C-alpha atoms as one frame of an Amber mdcrd trajectory, in Angstrom:
protein
  -7.985   6.526 -28.927  -5.162   9.026 -29.395  -4.560  11.213 -32.500  -1.041
  12.345 -33.258  -0.421  14.899 -36.022   2.796  15.594 -37.890   4.709  17.508
 -35.208   8.411  17.800 -35.867   9.206  18.040 -32.168   8.166  14.391 -31.867
  10.374  13.179 -34.690  13.331  12.390 -32.483  11.149  10.260 -30.185  10.036
   8.070 -33.057  12.923   8.171 -35.489  15.724   7.598 -32.978  13.873   4.741
 -31.354  12.992   2.976 -34.585  16.138   3.970 -36.452  13.996   4.895 -39.445
  15.286   6.998 -42.324  13.032   8.833 -44.712  14.654  11.318 -47.102  11.687
  11.971 -49.380   9.928  15.297 -49.899   6.173  15.227 -49.354   3.252  17.542
 -49.930   1.573  18.163 -46.528  -1.365  20.131 -47.947  -3.767  17.343 -46.888
  -2.291  16.234 -43.591  -2.694  12.561 -42.802  -3.909  11.755 -39.315  -2.891
   8.356 -37.974  -4.598   6.936 -34.918  -3.863   3.853 -32.849  -6.602   2.183
 -30.793  -7.346  -1.114 -29.097  -4.512  -0.867 -26.525  -5.005  -0.159 -22.815
  -3.175   2.572 -20.929  -1.415   0.093 -18.614  -0.682  -3.606 -18.217   0.473
  -5.746 -15.293   2.313  -8.971 -16.070   4.576 -11.373 -14.211   7.928 -12.713
 -15.367   7.349 -15.535 -17.876   3.981 -14.216 -19.077   3.390 -13.396 -22.750
   1.855 -10.026 -23.540  -0.187 -10.104 -26.753  -1.417  -6.820 -28.239  -3.252
  -6.155 -31.489  -3.360  -2.416 -32.205  -5.804  -1.068 -34.778  -4.232   1.568
 -37.011  -6.397   4.081 -38.859  -6.562   4.675 -41.824  -6.545   0.921 -42.302
  -6.071   0.881 -46.095  -2.435   2.025 -46.014   0.914   0.310 -45.487   2.850
   0.931 -42.277   6.274   0.204 -40.866   5.774  -0.718 -37.220   8.078  -0.806
 -34.242   7.729  -1.984 -30.621  10.278  -0.979 -27.998  10.597  -1.114 -24.251
  12.357   1.187 -21.816  12.594   1.364 -18.015  10.385   4.291 -17.058  12.960
   5.926 -14.765  15.528   6.204 -17.555  13.846   9.365 -18.836  14.066  10.211
 -22.512  17.376   8.489 -23.195  17.954   6.215 -26.168  18.323   3.119 -23.995
  15.441   1.357 -25.733  15.257  -2.377 -26.365  13.660  -3.321 -29.668  11.269
  -6.225 -29.196   9.342  -6.376 -32.502   8.909  -4.838 -35.963   5.456  -6.384
 -36.431   2.151  -4.609 -35.954   0.817  -7.284 -33.588   2.923  -7.948 -30.509
   3.527 -11.349 -28.888   6.307 -10.898 -26.366   7.363 -13.310 -23.617   8.500
 -11.232 -20.648  11.986 -11.988 -19.365  12.622  -8.527 -17.886  13.642  -7.737
 -14.340  10.768  -6.821 -12.069   9.873  -3.148 -12.177   8.057  -0.474 -14.195
   8.500   0.091 -17.925   7.219   2.119 -20.853   6.034   0.067 -23.806   6.563
   2.085 -27.011   4.729   1.653 -30.333   5.356   3.553 -33.550   3.368   3.139
 -36.784   4.862   5.007 -39.777   3.035   5.434 -43.060   5.347   4.142 -45.813
   4.155   6.585 -48.457   4.341   9.852 -46.507   6.581   9.227 -43.508   3.866
  10.463 -41.176   3.648   8.438 -37.978   1.795   7.792 -34.744   3.871   7.352
 -31.621   2.322   5.794 -28.503   3.558   5.052 -24.988   1.910   2.566 -22.601
   2.700   1.495 -19.052   3.919  -2.008 -18.212   4.500  -3.272 -14.679   6.496
  -6.494 -14.479   6.207  -8.439 -11.261   6.200 -11.938  -9.875   3.486 -13.999
  -8.236   3.975 -11.931  -5.089   2.971  -8.618  -6.665  -0.787  -9.137  -6.487
  -1.444 -10.880  -3.201  -2.749 -10.860   0.330   0.146 -11.002   2.782  -1.270
 -12.868   5.777   0.751 -12.483   8.967   0.175 -15.438  11.267   1.360 -17.224
  14.365   2.462 -20.846  14.213   3.481 -23.117  17.056   7.124 -22.248  16.328
   6.790 -18.478  15.845   5.765 -16.043  13.106   5.401 -16.606   9.374   3.468
 -15.364   6.338   1.060 -16.903   3.870   0.825 -15.283   0.428  -2.552 -15.650
  -1.241  -2.418 -14.802  -4.948  -5.270 -14.886  -7.496  -4.206 -18.381  -8.525
  -2.716 -20.080  -5.472  -1.626 -19.905  -1.831   2.058 -19.860  -0.935   2.171
 -21.036   2.710   4.929 -20.215   5.210   6.468 -17.785   2.760   9.236 -16.517
   5.043  10.544 -19.906   6.109  10.139 -21.540   2.696  12.249 -18.812   1.050
  14.719 -18.058   3.832  14.926 -21.281   5.812  13.439 -20.226   9.169  10.473
 -18.530  10.806  10.651 -15.405  12.934  10.916 -15.752  16.715   8.002 -14.788
  18.933   4.377 -13.917  18.253   3.515 -11.696  15.243   3.221  -7.910  15.669
   2.513  -6.215  12.319   3.352  -5.609   8.652   4.420  -2.509   6.724   5.366
  -1.774   3.119   7.562   0.755   1.331   8.472   1.264  -2.301  11.758   2.922
  -1.375  13.889   0.916   0.986  17.589   0.719   0.117  19.758  -2.342  -0.489
  23.442  -2.591  -1.333  24.005  -3.913  -4.868  27.373  -5.692  -4.969  27.420
  -5.628  -8.799  27.419  -1.828  -8.891  28.885  -1.158  -5.414  25.994   1.207
  -4.724  22.730   1.294  -2.817  19.608   0.830  -4.896  15.950   1.424  -4.064
  13.944  -1.752  -3.517  10.284  -2.346  -2.752  10.159  -4.110   0.593   7.761
  -5.687   3.053   8.697  -5.190   6.699   7.556  -7.871   9.145   7.699  -7.605
  12.921   7.368 -10.270  15.568   7.873  -9.774  19.292  11.558 -10.673  18.960
  12.448  -9.836  15.378  12.093  -7.403  12.482  12.919  -8.329   8.894  12.801
  -6.583   5.533  11.832  -8.860   2.631  12.226  -8.210  -1.072   8.670  -7.560
  -2.270   9.172  -9.482  -5.509  10.997 -12.568  -4.262  10.482 -12.754  -0.496
  14.239 -13.021   0.059  15.610 -11.588   3.272  17.241  -8.181   2.841  17.915
  -7.358   6.492  17.066  -8.755   9.923  17.000  -7.480  13.499  20.692  -8.050
  14.127  21.563  -5.705  11.241  18.880  -3.029  11.666  20.302  -0.848  14.459
  23.331   1.395  14.863  22.864   1.109  18.612  21.031  -1.987  19.806  18.027
  -1.553  22.102  18.694  -2.794  25.607  15.839  -5.309  25.419  14.770  -7.244
  22.344  11.084  -6.423  22.677   9.209  -5.265  19.548   5.703  -3.891  20.163
   4.832  -1.743  17.100   5.595  -1.506  13.380   3.834   0.989  11.115   4.144
   3.310   8.115   4.443   7.042   8.270   3.776   9.136   5.153   7.212   8.226
   3.789   8.982   6.371   6.595   8.966   3.066   8.453   8.548   3.278  12.233
   9.071   0.611  14.881   8.788   0.642  18.665  11.427  -1.525  20.302  12.041
  -1.597  24.061   9.551   1.291  24.456  11.501   3.566  22.096  10.449   4.729
  18.659  12.869   4.138  15.766  12.569   5.462  12.200  13.951   4.551   8.767
  13.528   7.412   6.241  12.193   5.762   3.110  11.525   8.465   0.531  12.345
   8.015  -3.142  14.670  11.006  -3.123  16.171  10.565   0.338  19.607   9.258
   1.179  19.953   5.456   1.090  19.076   4.666   4.708  19.247   0.947   5.413
  18.921   0.965   9.227  16.753   2.562  11.887  18.814   5.735  11.883  16.589
   7.909  14.113  15.710   7.144  17.721  13.199   9.171  19.735  14.573   9.691
  23.221  12.585  10.592  26.309  10.142   9.151  28.819   7.071   7.957  26.942
   5.009   4.837  26.264   3.097   4.721  22.986  -0.267   2.997  23.055  -0.593
  -0.130  20.953  -3.820   1.440  19.611  -1.879   3.954  17.510  -3.134   4.992
  14.108  -1.170   6.522  11.259  -3.620   8.939   9.628  -3.559   8.987   5.839
  -0.569  10.616   4.191   0.120  12.972   7.105   2.296  12.538  10.155   1.341
   9.500  12.273  -1.194  10.143  15.014   0.041   8.549  18.255  -0.941   8.532
  21.923   1.500   8.700  24.809   0.099   6.803  27.795   2.520   8.358  30.308
   1.598  11.990  29.596  -1.933  11.074  28.437  -1.409  13.161  25.300  -1.875
  12.875  21.560   1.407  13.321  19.721   3.198  12.669  16.456   6.679  12.041
  15.107   8.815  13.206  12.219  12.526  12.762  11.517  13.530  14.324  14.796
  14.748  13.053  18.122  11.655  13.789  20.229   7.907  13.321  20.060   5.944
  16.194  18.557   3.339  17.468  20.985   0.281  19.329  19.709  -0.310  22.992
  20.389  -2.943  23.615  23.031  -4.373  26.699  21.347  -8.150  26.280  21.556
 -10.958  23.932  22.541 -10.266  20.579  24.202  -6.617  20.145  25.051  -4.817
  17.220  23.363  -2.240  17.227  26.180  -2.305  15.822  29.718  -5.845  14.550
  29.219  -5.911  12.061  32.095  -7.739   9.597  29.823  -7.186   6.050  28.623
  -7.207   5.418  24.894  -9.539   2.498  24.103  -9.476   2.614  20.289  -8.391
   4.812  17.397  -9.096   4.536  13.672  -9.633   6.799  10.674 -11.726   7.337
   7.559 -10.333   7.618   4.029 -13.347   8.247   1.771 -11.211   8.888  -1.324
  -7.627   9.049  -2.530  -7.912  12.819  -2.232  -8.933  12.781   1.460  -6.870
  10.028   3.032  -7.347   9.858   6.764  -9.536  12.973   6.780 -11.118  12.110
  10.154  -9.808   9.996  13.021 -12.052   8.666  15.777 -10.745   7.923  19.242
 -12.697   6.241  22.031 -11.423   7.546  25.371 -12.184   6.484  28.964 -12.138
   8.714  32.038 -13.314   6.946  35.183 -16.659   5.340  34.382 -17.349   7.604
  31.407 -16.508   7.106  27.747 -16.013   9.757  25.088 -15.777   9.811  21.300
 -13.245  12.258  19.901 -13.402  13.565  16.358  -9.842  14.387  15.261  -8.867
  16.353  12.151  -6.587  14.231   9.989  -6.083  16.730   7.166  -3.844  19.278
   8.870  -0.617  19.515   6.904   1.405  20.354   9.998  -0.789  19.084  12.803
   1.557  19.838  15.661   1.045  23.584  15.142  -2.672  23.203  15.760  -5.105
  21.443  18.057  -6.375  18.446  16.071  -9.374  17.686  18.328 -12.518  18.982
  16.624 -15.151  17.590  18.971 -15.621  15.366  22.008 -18.990  13.834  22.952
 -19.922  11.510  25.782 -20.953   8.028  24.676 -23.825   6.004  26.199 -22.218
   3.707  28.764 -24.194   0.633  27.661 -22.830   0.505  24.086 -21.334  -2.832
  23.097 -18.526  -1.115  21.152 -17.026   0.038  24.464 -16.228  -3.539  25.517
 -15.519  -5.086  22.126 -12.826  -7.620  21.285 -11.914  -6.042  17.929 -12.907
  -2.744  16.267 -12.403  -1.103  12.877 -13.701   2.099  11.231 -15.667   2.185
   7.970 -13.430   4.384   5.826 -16.378   5.915   3.974 -18.941   6.419   6.742
 -19.241   7.208  10.450 -19.487   3.560  11.500 -17.350   1.462  13.804 -17.635
  -2.295  13.305 -16.835  -4.441  16.305 -16.847  -8.043  17.476 -17.922  -9.663
  20.723 -17.317 -13.389  20.886 -17.986 -14.590  17.365 -20.690 -11.967  16.652
 -20.127  -8.839  14.554 -21.959  -5.512  14.968 -22.062  -2.085  13.309 -22.203
   0.960  15.594 -23.519   4.065  13.814 -21.846   7.017  15.456 -24.465   9.604
  14.478 -27.256   7.875  16.426 -25.458   5.354  18.694 -27.380   2.599  16.914
 -25.815  -0.872  17.082 -26.895  -3.356  14.428 -26.056  -7.104  14.411 -24.485
  -8.105  11.112 -25.586 -11.767  11.218 -22.562 -13.183   9.414 -23.084 -16.703
  10.708 -19.543 -17.360  11.899 -19.355 -20.912  13.229 -19.699 -21.437  16.975
 -16.365 -23.255  17.119 -14.478 -20.439  15.380 -12.696 -17.748  17.400 -12.229
 -14.323  15.785  -8.565 -13.281  15.952  -8.515 -10.260  13.639 -10.806  -7.710
  11.966  -9.910  -4.728   9.785 -11.546  -2.527   7.160  -9.415  -2.767   4.009
  -9.935  -0.219   1.248  -8.304  -0.687  -2.172  -8.611   2.484  -4.271  -5.367
   3.277  -6.126  -5.296   6.071  -8.651  -5.859   4.852 -12.198  -7.207   1.396
 -11.301 -10.878   2.098 -10.631 -12.238  -1.222 -12.006 -10.290  -3.096  -9.323
 -11.399  -1.002  -6.332 -12.928  -2.791  -3.353 -13.973  -2.259   0.252 -13.832
  -5.272   2.574 -14.252  -5.937   6.224 -11.611  -8.649   6.597 -12.264 -11.106
   9.433 -10.017 -13.986  10.471 -11.051 -16.883  12.699  -9.118 -19.728  14.306
 -10.195 -23.308  14.975  -8.187 -26.503  15.577  -4.880 -24.988  14.456  -6.259
 -23.544  11.216  -7.516 -20.127  10.125 -10.217 -18.841   7.843  -9.838 -15.402
   6.271 -13.189 -13.910   5.228 -13.436 -11.016   2.741 -16.785  -9.308   3.358
 -17.895  -6.576   0.921 -19.838  -3.570   2.229 -23.205  -2.318   1.000 -24.888
   0.780   2.465 -22.732   0.395   5.575 -23.796  -3.207   6.184 -21.367  -6.118
   6.027 -22.366  -8.581   3.317 -21.680 -12.348   3.220 -18.054 -13.141   2.397
 -17.374 -13.263  -1.324 -14.035 -15.015  -0.727 -12.808 -17.296   2.060  -9.166
 -18.367   2.345  -7.836 -21.058   4.661  -4.470 -21.989   6.082  -2.573 -23.187
   9.136  -1.970 -20.953  12.136  -3.640 -17.907  13.728  -3.965 -14.650  11.753
  -2.645 -11.397  13.247  -3.014  -9.112  10.214  -3.745  -9.230   6.478  -2.248
  -6.704   4.053  -3.248  -6.499   0.387  -0.453  -5.206  -1.830  -0.574  -4.636
  -5.559   1.809  -2.508  -7.583  -0.019  -0.107  -9.895   1.662   2.048 -12.514
  -0.173   5.126 -13.744   0.355   8.201 -15.899  -0.257  11.701 -14.612   0.562
  14.697 -16.756   3.851  13.995 -18.473   5.160  11.551 -15.886   4.807   7.901
 -15.047   4.510   6.937 -11.409   4.375   3.880  -9.205   1.559   3.627  -6.691
   1.067   0.905  -4.161  -2.328  -0.161  -2.965  -2.596  -1.710   0.432
């Protein structure tokens, strides 16, 4: 519940929006307090939905003039407000463009002119804006399945755009702030986009519709010599891809210039391991196999090498990277610790790497290195993933799943009962914890299997570090490479309204 008093600085906000006039003189000795309750802070709806709201106004035994308006949140405090109702109860069928809005409500007491003015958040999407994006391999190449709360949309790329992507799938990435040329305004506009990479292609898809924005042939100022895509991943605000053993970057910040192509290329002699990991909201943590060194990248033209200032050197390590993953116990400590399993000869080591350094290249990120028992199953696993809340690495061998507790080197079978005919093709710990959407938070170990041309995607919740039986199982055609959960969340913080993406 919110209480709004008679504050003349708010008059413009209510009176200009509602176009009310009240020329009476009133006695404010006993100030009337009007409160509005029964409405949530934020709502998510798709185009065509009806939003029905029934606010309770207190005091209830008075007569009110009511007004509902809607305004795009990024239009600031301008008067560009669309009136959608003058009734107290709202029933509004959404025909807006996809995006984020403020829903405005004003209740004005007829006798005194005193009013309550409220602002709520409304995110308008399509069926794609609350879905698992399942990257998969078909007999003819790469495609996506979208799994929404109500249905599955198979072969999403080809069904929308007429063809699949060439080659086997590589990865997915998402950004709120890609740029697209708008022919109606002759200007670039920011668009939320899903980037998809296969071994021979990269495309950017409109997040809301799935329509192709840009493909490989239009992504580069200078084409790579060989059409060989091996990596695609997010930085803190950029999209990175490795093509023909070179790293390319698209700056994708909200306030940056409208970059539409991979405008930055990292030159030099290097080969980035496919076991990279982008740690939290900081610079990506990478590993160069040629120099045997941890490194990073920003919007420059060379890799950023770490300073060898103390402890175990991150440079010229003469080690093979076996696996790397990170923890993100909360939204306030994203990627706080990265774990790397390294091999030197017949010995294996676990490295604890600091993921919270604001400018990691000016420091040595390696906090600790310990030798691992050589008989651990995690050292020869098929797939591995880190529990983002605890010091546990889950891994698979055949169709069995285990949990390796790093504090005691204890390996515990998870007994998930995956069928003997099913082959595990993918496993990843997926944490959904966006600011302002606590009731929807989840932690899953997502496992995909393949059998007779079809996949099963298992969503396993976690309890006390142990993987529980799957609470959801999705099926489809093909072989899963990666699953990305994306949901657009709008939240208020201070005096602003922000978009946050959970994935």
